[in-house]
C-alpha positions as CSV (number, residue, x, y, z in Angstrom):
1,M,77.5,92.4,71.7
2,E,79.8,91.9,74.9
3,S,81.1,95.2,73.8
4,N,77.8,96.9,74.0
5,K,77.5,95.1,77.6
6,L,80.5,96.6,79.0
7,D,79.8,100.0,77.5
8,R,76.5,99.9,79.1
9,V,78.0,98.8,82.2
10,I,80.4,101.8,82.3
11,E,77.7,104.5,82.1
12,L,76.2,103.2,84.9
13,L,79.2,103.3,87.0
14,Q,79.5,106.7,85.9
15,A,76.0,107.6,86.9
16,E,76.6,106.0,90.1
17,K,74.3,102.8,89.4
18,A,77.1,100.1,91.0
19,K,74.2,97.6,91.8
20,E,72.9,97.6,88.7
21,A,76.0,97.7,86.9
22,Q,77.1,95.0,88.6
23,S,73.9,93.0,87.5
24,L,74.8,93.4,84.2
25,F,78.3,93.1,84.4
26,L,77.5,89.5,86.0
27,G,75.9,88.2,82.9
28,I,78.8,89.4,80.4
29,I,80.9,86.3,79.6
30,P,84.3,86.6,81.2
31,E,87.2,87.6,78.8
32,L,90.7,88.4,79.4
33,T,90.9,91.4,77.9
34,V,92.1,94.7,79.0
35,E,88.5,96.4,78.6
36,Y,87.0,93.5,80.6
37,L,89.3,93.7,82.9
38,L,89.3,97.5,84.0
39,V,85.7,97.1,83.9
40,K,86.0,94.2,86.6
41,G,88.4,96.3,88.5
42,K,86.4,99.3,88.8
43,I,82.9,97.3,89.5
44,E,85.2,95.3,92.7
45,Q,87.0,99.1,93.6
46,K,83.3,100.4,94.0
47,F,82.1,97.7,96.4
48,Q,85.7,97.9,98.3
49,K,86.5,94.4,97.3
50,W,90.4,95.4,97.4
51,G,92.2,92.4,96.7
52,D,89.8,91.3,93.3
53,A,90.5,94.7,91.9
54,I,94.2,94.7,92.7
55,N,94.1,91.4,90.5
56,A,91.7,92.8,87.9
57,F,93.7,96.0,87.6
58,S,97.5,93.7,87.6
59,K,96.3,91.6,85.0
60,V,95.9,94.7,83.0
61,V,99.1,95.8,83.6
62,E,100.5,92.1,82.6
63,I,98.6,92.5,79.2
64,D,99.2,96.5,78.8
65,P,101.9,97.2,80.8
66,E,101.5,101.0,79.6
67,N,98.0,101.1,80.8
68,K,97.7,104.2,82.9
69,E,94.2,103.7,83.9
70,A,95.1,100.4,85.8
71,K,98.3,101.6,86.8
72,N,96.6,104.6,88.5
73,N,94.1,102.8,90.2
74,L,96.4,100.4,91.6
75,H,98.4,103.4,93.4
76,L,94.9,104.7,94.4
77,I,93.9,101.1,96.2
78,Q,97.5,100.9,97.6
79,N,97.2,104.6,99.4
80,I,93.7,103.7,100.7
81,L,95.2,100.4,102.1
82,N,97.9,101.9,103.8
83,F,95.6,104.8,105.0
84,W,93.3,102.2,106.6
85,N,95.6,100.1,108.2
86,P,98.9,101.6,108.1
87,E,100.4,98.4,110.7
88,M,99.3,95.8,108.3
89,F,103.0,96.3,106.8
90,N,104.6,96.9,109.6
91,P,104.3,94.5,112.3
């Protein structure tokens, strides 16, 4: 059943209905699975909660070191953060 809810959240995200996706996702029992954490990361990313997104995608990589989707999202977030605030990393 939770898997069906995750599928629905993914559909909503793809349809650019982030608020609806987030509401439905909050009702799902948290799991430390790749599927759950990928969806969590995508939702956090949509709402520009970069730290939470990085944490979710990093956990995916811990569980599945070859997960390309999580690695790509981590790379994308790093590029966004570096673009927005390059001085943050160069004191």
